[in-house]
C-alpha positions in Angstrom: 15.0 122.0 89.6 17.8 121.6 87.4 20.3 124.2 86.2 21.4 124.5 82.3 23.4 127.5 82.3 24.9 128.7 85.6 22.6 131.2 87.6 19.6 130.2 85.8 17.1 127.8 87.5 14.5 126.0 85.2 11.8 123.6 86.2 12.2 119.5 86.1 9.2 119.9 83.5 11.0 122.3 81.5 13.2 120.6 78.3 16.8 120.9 78.9 18.5 122.1 75.3 22.1 121.6 76.4 24.4 118.9 77.1 23.9 117.1 80.2 25.7 114.7 82.4 24.4 112.7 85.3 26.4 110.2 87.3 24.5 107.2 88.1 24.5 104.6 90.5 25.4 101.4 88.9 28.7 99.2 89.3 29.8 99.4 86.0 28.5 102.6 84.7 29.9 105.8 86.1 28.0 108.3 84.2 25.7 109.1 81.5 25.8 112.3 79.2 23.6 113.6 76.6 24.0 116.1 73.8 20.9 117.6 72.4 23.0 119.5 69.6 24.5 116.3 68.2 21.6 113.7 69.8 24.6 111.4 70.9 24.8 109.4 74.5 28.1 109.1 75.9 28.3 106.1 78.6 31.3 106.3 81.0 32.6 103.5 82.5 34.3 103.0 85.8 37.2 101.6 84.1 38.0 104.9 82.2 36.3 103.7 78.9 33.6 105.8 77.3 31.2 105.0 74.0 29.4 107.2 72.2 26.3 106.8 70.4 24.9 108.9 67.4 21.2 109.3 66.8 19.7 108.8 70.6 16.5 110.2 71.0 16.7 111.7 74.4 14.0 109.8 75.8 16.4 106.5 75.7 19.0 108.7 78.1 15.9 109.4 79.9 14.9 105.9 80.4 18.6 104.6 80.8 19.6 107.0 84.0 16.4 107.0 85.6 16.1 102.8 85.3 15.8 101.0 88.5 19.2 99.3 87.2 21.4 101.5 85.1 23.1 98.6 83.8 20.4 96.5 82.9 18.7 99.5 81.0 21.8 99.9 79.0 22.1 96.9 78.1 18.6 96.7 76.6 19.8 99.6 74.7 22.7 98.1 73.2 20.5 95.2 72.1 18.3 97.1 70.6 20.9 98.5 67.9 
């Protein structure tokens, strides 16, 4: 289950239409956030840097946060820009 609004649980199969921040297991990246309202993905690094990418499809965000290697998936995304 995922929580979108405090106190309201929705099944994993229900699309989330609010901002989502996912902590990831990576030596380089600390978290990846997605804004449905703006279609923006923000990547936060352990160094403290953050980069926001506009016009990102939610499926790209899902692919990155669910990848076996988050860093490799992120680098593949950057290479496609």
